[in-house]
C-alpha positions, 0 to 999 in steps of 0.5 A: 455771604456765599454769593458775595464770595463767589462774585469776588472770586469770579471778578478776581479770576477775570482780573488775573487773566486780564493782568496776566495778558497785560504782563505778557504784552509788556514782556513781549514789547520789552524784548527788543527795547532795552530802555523799555525793559529797564523802565518796565522791569520792576513793574512786571515783577510786582505784577507777577507777585500780585498775580501770584497773591491773587491765585493763592487767595483763591486757593486759600478761599480767603475772602479778605485776601481775595478782595485785597488782591482784586483791588491790587490788580485793578490798579493796572488799568488797560491801555 
């Protein structure tokens, strides 16, 4: 069981980094484009909430919560 938790935590850490970088790219891209900012604003906000949840799942050492957070972050496929 410990190995599985470690694997999930490692995967979740990678997803946090990937989605955080994507969120930052979206933020930077929307700074000079009002239409893009309006279009992405809610998605960027939800991404932030889901990133925070993933970090909290790791801190809480909650495997079930970490798995849910992992699946949530994987929905943000890379462009």
